[in-house]
C-alpha positions as CSV (number, residue, x, y, z in Angstrom):
1,M,-44.3,82.3,139.2
2,T,-47.9,81.1,139.3
3,L,-49.5,78.3,137.3
4,I,-51.8,80.8,135.6
5,R,-52.3,84.6,135.7
6,P,-54.7,87.2,134.2
7,F,-53.7,89.2,131.2
8,A,-55.0,92.1,129.1
9,G,-56.8,90.3,126.4
10,L,-57.2,91.5,122.8
11,R,-60.9,91.0,121.9
12,P,-63.6,92.0,119.4
13,A,-65.0,95.4,120.1
14,S,-68.6,95.6,121.4
15,G,-71.1,94.2,118.9
16,R,-68.4,92.8,116.7
17,T,-67.9,89.3,118.1
18,G,-70.2,87.5,115.6
19,E,-68.3,89.1,112.7
20,V,-64.9,88.1,114.1
21,I,-64.8,84.7,115.7
22,A,-63.8,81.7,113.5
23,P,-63.1,78.0,113.8
24,P,-59.6,77.0,114.9
25,Y,-57.0,77.5,112.2
26,D,-56.2,73.8,112.1
27,V,-59.6,72.3,111.4
28,L,-60.0,74.0,108.0
29,S,-58.1,73.6,104.8
30,S,-57.1,76.8,102.9
31,D,-60.0,76.3,100.5
32,E,-62.5,75.7,103.3
33,A,-61.3,78.8,105.1
34,R,-61.5,80.9,101.9
35,A,-65.1,79.8,101.5
36,R,-66.0,80.4,105.2
37,A,-64.5,83.9,105.1
38,A,-66.1,85.0,101.8
39,G,-68.0,88.3,102.3
40,K,-66.7,88.5,105.9
41,P,-63.9,91.1,105.9
42,W,-63.5,90.9,109.7
43,S,-63.4,87.1,110.1
44,F,-60.4,86.1,112.2
45,L,-59.6,83.6,109.4
46,H,-57.9,86.6,107.7
47,I,-55.4,86.4,110.6
48,S,-55.3,82.7,111.4
49,K,-55.4,81.5,107.7
50,P,-54.0,84.6,105.9
51,E,-53.2,82.7,102.7
52,I,-56.9,83.1,101.9
53,D,-56.0,86.8,101.0
54,L,-53.2,85.7,98.6
55,P,-53.4,84.0,95.2
56,R,-54.6,80.4,95.3
57,G,-51.7,78.0,95.5
58,T,-49.7,80.2,97.8
59,D,-47.5,78.1,100.2
60,P,-49.3,78.7,103.5
61,Y,-45.9,78.5,105.2
62,S,-44.2,81.2,103.1
63,P,-43.1,84.6,104.5
64,P,-45.8,86.6,102.7
65,V,-48.5,84.6,104.5
66,Y,-47.2,85.7,108.0
67,A,-46.7,89.2,106.8
68,R,-50.3,89.3,105.6
69,A,-51.5,88.0,109.0
70,A,-49.6,90.9,110.7
71,E,-51.1,93.4,108.2
72,N,-54.6,92.1,108.7
73,L,-54.2,92.3,112.5
74,R,-53.0,95.9,112.3
75,R,-56.0,96.8,110.1
76,M,-58.5,95.3,112.5
77,L,-56.9,97.3,115.3
78,Q,-56.8,100.5,113.4
79,D,-60.4,100.2,112.3
80,G,-61.6,99.5,115.9
81,I,-62.7,95.9,115.2
82,L,-60.4,94.6,117.9
83,A,-59.5,96.3,121.1
84,R,-57.3,95.4,124.1
85,D,-58.6,95.5,127.6
86,P,-56.8,98.2,129.7
87,A,-56.1,95.9,132.6
88,R,-55.3,92.3,133.3
89,C,-58.4,90.1,133.5
90,Y,-59.5,86.5,133.6
91,Y,-62.3,85.5,131.3
92,V,-65.0,82.9,131.9
93,Y,-65.8,81.1,128.7
94,R,-68.9,79.0,128.1
95,L,-69.5,76.8,125.1
96,V,-73.0,75.4,124.3
97,M,-73.4,72.9,121.6
98,E,-77.0,71.5,121.4
99,K,-77.5,69.9,124.9
100,H,-73.9,70.0,125.9
101,T,-72.5,72.9,128.0
102,Q,-69.0,73.4,129.4
103,T,-67.6,76.4,131.3
104,G,-63.9,77.2,131.7
105,L,-61.4,79.9,132.3
106,V,-59.3,81.8,129.8
107,A,-55.9,82.5,131.3
108,A,-52.2,82.9,130.6
109,A,-50.5,79.7,131.7
110,S,-46.9,79.4,132.7
111,V,-44.4,78.2,130.1
112,A,-42.1,77.1,132.9
113,E,-44.7,74.8,134.3
114,Y,-45.3,73.4,130.9
115,E,-41.6,72.7,130.5
116,A,-41.6,71.1,134.0
117,N,-44.5,68.8,132.9
118,R,-47.0,70.2,135.4
119,I,-49.0,71.2,132.3
120,R,-49.0,67.7,130.8
121,K,-48.9,66.5,127.2
122,H,-50.1,63.3,125.5
123,E,-49.0,63.8,121.9
124,H,-45.8,64.2,119.9
125,T,-45.6,67.3,117.7
126,Q,-44.4,67.7,114.1
127,A,-41.5,70.1,113.5
128,D,-43.2,71.8,110.5
129,K,-46.4,72.5,112.4
130,E,-44.4,73.9,115.4
131,D,-42.4,76.1,113.0
132,D,-45.6,77.4,111.5
133,R,-47.0,78.5,114.9
134,V,-43.6,80.0,116.0
135,R,-43.6,82.2,112.8
136,Q,-47.3,83.1,113.4
137,I,-46.6,84.2,117.0
138,E,-43.6,86.2,116.1
139,A,-45.3,87.9,113.1
140,L,-48.2,89.0,115.3
141,N,-46.4,89.4,118.6
142,A,-49.4,87.5,120.0
143,Q,-50.8,84.1,120.7
144,T,-54.2,83.9,118.9
145,G,-55.0,80.2,119.0
146,P,-55.9,79.1,122.6
147,V,-54.7,75.8,123.9
148,M,-57.6,73.7,125.3
149,V,-56.7,72.4,128.8
150,A,-58.4,70.1,131.3
151,Y,-58.1,70.6,135.0
152,P,-59.1,67.8,137.5
153,G,-62.7,68.7,138.3
154,G,-63.2,70.2,141.8
155,R,-66.0,72.1,143.4
156,E,-63.9,75.2,144.3
157,I,-63.0,76.3,140.8
158,D,-66.2,75.1,139.3
159,D,-68.2,77.2,141.9
160,I,-66.1,80.3,141.3
161,L,-66.7,80.1,137.6
162,A,-70.4,79.5,138.0
163,R,-70.7,82.6,140.2
164,C,-68.7,84.7,137.6
165,A,-71.1,83.5,134.9
166,A,-74.3,84.1,136.8
167,G,-75.2,87.4,135.1
168,A,-75.4,88.5,131.5
169,P,-72.2,87.8,129.5
170,D,-70.0,90.6,128.3
171,T,-69.8,88.8,124.9
172,D,-72.4,86.4,123.5
173,A,-72.3,85.1,119.9
174,T,-73.5,82.0,118.1
175,A,-71.1,80.8,115.3
176,D,-72.3,79.6,112.0
177,D,-72.0,76.0,113.1
178,G,-74.6,76.7,115.8
179,V,-72.2,76.7,118.8
180,R,-72.8,79.5,121.3
181,H,-69.7,81.3,122.7
182,S,-70.3,83.4,125.8
183,L,-67.6,85.4,127.7
184,W,-67.6,87.0,131.1
185,V,-64.8,89.4,132.0
186,V,-63.4,88.9,135.5
187,R,-62.0,92.3,136.6
188,D,-62.4,91.9,140.4
189,A,-58.9,91.5,141.9
190,S,-60.1,89.5,144.8
191,V,-61.9,87.0,142.5
192,Q,-58.8,86.9,140.3
193,A,-56.7,86.0,143.4
194,Q,-59.1,83.3,144.4
195,L,-58.8,81.7,140.9
196,T,-55.0,82.0,140.9
197,R,-54.7,80.3,144.3
198,A,-57.2,77.5,143.4
199,F,-55.2,76.7,140.2
200,D,-51.9,76.8,142.0
201,A,-53.3,74.2,144.4
202,L,-53.8,71.7,141.5
203,S,-51.2,69.0,140.9
204,A,-51.4,69.3,137.1
205,L,-53.2,70.6,134.1
206,Y,-53.7,68.5,131.0
207,I,-53.4,69.6,127.4
208,A,-56.4,68.4,125.5
209,D,-56.0,70.2,122.2
210,G,-53.2,72.5,121.1
211,H,-49.9,70.6,121.5
212,H,-48.3,72.5,118.6
213,R,-49.5,75.9,120.0
214,S,-48.0,75.2,123.4
215,A,-44.8,73.8,122.0
216,A,-44.4,76.9,119.8
217,A,-45.1,79.2,122.8
218,S,-42.3,77.4,124.7
219,R,-39.9,77.9,121.8
220,V,-40.7,81.6,121.5
221,A,-40.3,82.1,125.2
222,G,-36.9,80.4,125.0
223,T,-35.7,82.6,122.2
224,R,-36.9,85.8,123.8
225,R,-35.5,84.8,127.2
226,A,-32.1,84.2,125.7
227,A,-32.2,87.6,123.9
228,N,-33.3,89.6,126.9
229,P,-30.5,90.5,129.3
230,R,-33.1,91.9,131.7
231,H,-35.3,88.8,131.7
232,T,-37.3,88.5,135.0
233,G,-39.7,85.7,134.3
234,E,-42.7,88.1,134.5
235,E,-42.7,89.0,130.8
236,D,-45.8,88.0,128.8
237,Y,-43.8,85.7,126.6
238,N,-43.3,83.5,129.7
239,Y,-47.1,82.6,129.5
240,F,-49.3,81.1,126.8
241,L,-53.0,81.4,126.0
242,T,-55.2,78.6,127.5
243,V,-58.8,77.8,128.2
244,S,-59.1,75.4,131.1
245,F,-62.3,73.3,131.6
246,P,-63.1,70.9,134.3
247,H,-62.4,67.4,132.9
248,H,-65.9,66.1,133.8
249,Q,-67.5,68.7,131.5
250,M,-65.4,68.0,128.5
251,Q,-66.7,66.0,125.6
252,I,-64.6,63.6,123.5
253,L,-66.4,62.1,120.5
254,D,-65.4,58.9,118.8
255,Y,-62.6,59.0,116.2
256,N,-63.3,56.3,113.7
257,R,-61.3,54.5,111.1
258,V,-61.9,53.5,107.4
259,V,-59.6,51.2,105.5
260,S,-59.0,50.4,101.9
261,G,-58.5,46.8,101.0
262,L,-58.4,43.7,103.2
263,N,-54.8,42.7,102.7
264,G,-55.6,40.3,99.9
265,M,-58.5,38.6,101.7
266,D,-62.2,38.4,100.8
267,A,-64.8,39.4,103.4
268,G,-65.3,35.9,104.7
269,A,-61.6,35.2,105.2
270,F,-61.1,38.5,106.9
271,L,-64.0,37.9,109.4
272,A,-62.5,34.5,110.1
273,R,-59.2,36.1,111.1
274,V,-61.1,38.7,113.2
275,R,-62.9,36.0,115.1
276,E,-59.6,34.7,116.4
277,K,-59.4,37.7,118.8
278,F,-62.8,39.2,118.8
279,A,-66.4,38.0,119.4
280,V,-68.2,38.9,116.2
281,V,-72.0,39.4,116.1
282,A,-73.9,40.6,113.0
283,S,-76.2,43.6,113.6
284,A,-79.3,44.7,111.8
285,A,-78.6,48.3,112.8
286,P,-75.5,50.5,112.7
287,V,-73.2,49.8,115.7
288,K,-72.2,52.6,118.0
289,P,-70.1,51.0,120.6
290,A,-71.7,51.3,124.1
291,R,-68.5,50.7,126.1
292,P,-64.7,50.5,125.9
293,A,-63.3,47.4,124.2
294,E,-66.3,47.2,121.9
295,F,-66.2,48.2,118.2
296,G,-68.5,48.5,115.2
297,L,-67.5,47.0,111.9
298,Y,-69.2,48.0,108.6
299,L,-68.2,45.6,105.8
300,A,-69.9,44.6,102.5
301,G,-73.1,46.4,103.4
302,R,-73.5,44.9,106.9
303,W,-72.7,46.0,110.4
304,Y,-71.1,43.7,113.0
305,R,-70.4,44.3,116.7
306,L,-66.9,43.3,117.8
307,A,-65.8,42.7,121.4
308,I,-62.1,42.0,122.0
309,R,-61.5,39.0,124.2
310,P,-61.0,40.3,127.8
311,E,-57.7,38.4,128.3
312,L,-56.1,40.5,125.6
313,I,-56.7,43.8,127.4
314,P,-53.6,44.7,129.5
315,S,-54.2,45.9,133.0
316,G,-51.1,47.9,133.8
317,D,-50.4,50.0,130.7
318,P,-52.6,53.1,130.2
319,V,-51.7,53.3,126.5
320,A,-52.0,49.7,125.5
321,R,-55.5,49.3,127.0
322,L,-56.9,52.2,124.9
323,D,-59.4,51.1,122.3
324,A,-57.5,52.8,119.4
325,R,-54.4,50.8,120.5
326,L,-56.3,47.5,120.9
327,L,-57.7,47.8,117.4
328,S,-54.3,48.5,116.0
329,D,-52.4,45.8,118.0
330,H,-54.9,43.0,117.3
331,L,-56.6,43.8,114.0
332,L,-55.2,46.7,111.9
333,G,-51.6,45.5,112.3
334,P,-51.6,41.7,112.4
335,I,-54.6,41.2,110.0
336,L,-54.5,44.1,107.6
337,G,-50.8,44.9,107.8
338,I,-51.4,48.5,108.6
339,T,-48.7,49.5,111.1
340,D,-47.8,53.1,110.2
341,L,-51.0,54.8,111.2
342,R,-49.7,58.3,110.2
343,R,-48.4,57.5,106.7
344,D,-50.2,54.4,105.4
345,K,-52.5,55.5,102.6
346,R,-54.8,52.5,103.2
347,I,-56.3,54.1,106.4
348,D,-58.2,57.3,107.0
349,Y,-59.9,58.8,110.0
350,V,-63.4,60.2,110.5
351,G,-64.4,62.4,113.4
352,G,-67.5,61.2,115.3
353,I,-69.2,64.6,114.6
354,R,-69.9,63.2,111.1
355,G,-71.8,60.2,112.5
356,L,-72.0,56.6,111.5
357,A,-73.7,57.5,108.2
358,E,-70.4,58.9,107.0
359,L,-68.7,55.6,107.6
360,E,-71.3,53.8,105.5
361,K,-71.0,56.4,102.8
362,R,-67.2,56.0,102.5
363,V,-67.6,52.2,102.2
364,N,-70.7,52.1,100.0
365,S,-69.0,54.5,97.5
366,G,-66.3,52.0,96.9
367,E,-63.6,54.5,98.2
368,M,-63.1,52.3,101.3
369,T,-63.6,48.7,102.0
370,A,-64.4,48.6,105.7
371,A,-65.1,51.0,108.6
372,F,-64.5,50.7,112.3
373,A,-66.6,52.7,114.9
374,L,-64.8,53.2,118.2
375,H,-66.1,54.1,121.7
376,P,-65.0,57.7,122.6
377,T,-61.8,57.9,124.7
378,R,-62.6,58.8,128.3
379,M,-61.0,61.9,129.8
380,E,-59.7,59.9,132.7
381,D,-57.9,57.6,130.3
382,M,-56.3,60.5,128.5
383,M,-55.2,62.0,131.8
384,A,-53.7,58.7,132.9
385,V,-51.6,58.5,129.7
386,A,-50.3,62.0,130.4
387,D,-49.5,61.2,134.0
388,A,-47.5,58.2,132.9
389,G,-45.6,60.3,130.3
390,G,-47.2,58.3,127.5
391,V,-48.4,59.2,124.0
392,M,-51.9,58.7,122.9
393,P,-52.4,56.6,119.7
394,T,-52.8,58.5,116.4
395,K,-56.2,60.2,116.1
396,S,-57.8,59.0,119.3
397,T,-59.4,62.2,120.7
398,W,-61.8,64.4,118.9
399,F,-63.0,67.2,121.2
400,E,-66.3,69.0,120.6
401,P,-67.2,71.8,120.8
402,K,-64.2,73.6,119.5
403,L,-62.8,76.9,120.9
404,A,-63.2,80.0,118.7
405,D,-60.2,81.8,117.3
406,G,-60.4,85.5,117.8
407,L,-62.5,85.6,120.9
408,V,-59.5,86.5,123.1
409,S,-55.9,86.8,122.1
410,H,-52.7,87.1,124.3
411,V,-50.4,89.9,123.3
412,L,-46.7,89.5,124.1
413,D,-45.5,92.9,125.4
């Protein structure tokens, strides 16, 4: 069994890509998806967020939702909006967002290698979200949400992908957020074999975004494997939909924090506590941290630059030295009493795509009391955590640009 293999992708018909592709299902609420799909009958949101076609208030995890997803998929197939490639292919996928470009490979990745931790994780999953993806896969008999994966950057794979993407793309569309999505179909068997061998030579792949999708694919494979007396390991359910990018091309933005209240302190007392572990310097301009272990603080209409004392940064623990963990261990927990980062209602998270102005807005409105700007997590640090079998802190990676749902789907024959 190979680490990856080509597959017969389900894709928008020629000229239909711009009508079909949609943001990932998990970055939009039901109301946001309903608004984005308004007047767009072929938007993939009708498959990935099918509750938008049912009465408002419908439980998005209820059986009618998955049934509607299957119905919508059948309709798009019958009407020729989606079509399946006749043979197994790889697909080179290029994302362009403003000045940033990254080029990767769409492939079916081995569930067995995922379960053996050669395709490595860095997050815990939630049972209800896994269950949702399992039901979606079973209802559609397809994986429609790709898992974003990083491979350790190397010239061989990068060069092959660059050659494949040298001509005009088979598919080229710019989404309504301005991100350009281009796809080249790799039909040449010799090139496919080169890519398969090059990936097989890698020691590991790293899940960047899509832990629930990969976990759900593993569960579906286990169920189907147990129910199939003629199981060989070659069935499509033994693989899951991935897009692999070289780690050095991937872009992680900052994932910032806003908090409500100062645990009974006024601003002066709070800053005095912070100075016990951080150097604190007032700033006339918004603070976007320039390096790890540096933070921006917005409080009472003023910005401060925080730098944690070097002796507090552990050298041997790839998780404990991350900025998100340093902030939690030395400020959010001991000073503000915020220790449950998933459930404590006093803390919220703001993706760096919204900029520092969003932090100021949340505080100036009175909704929040203080905001913390973090330096983006480095890909090498995320990979080190995965190699160590660790778990990244809550809300510590925000990848941009996002993959499109509906560009290529993996059918489970």
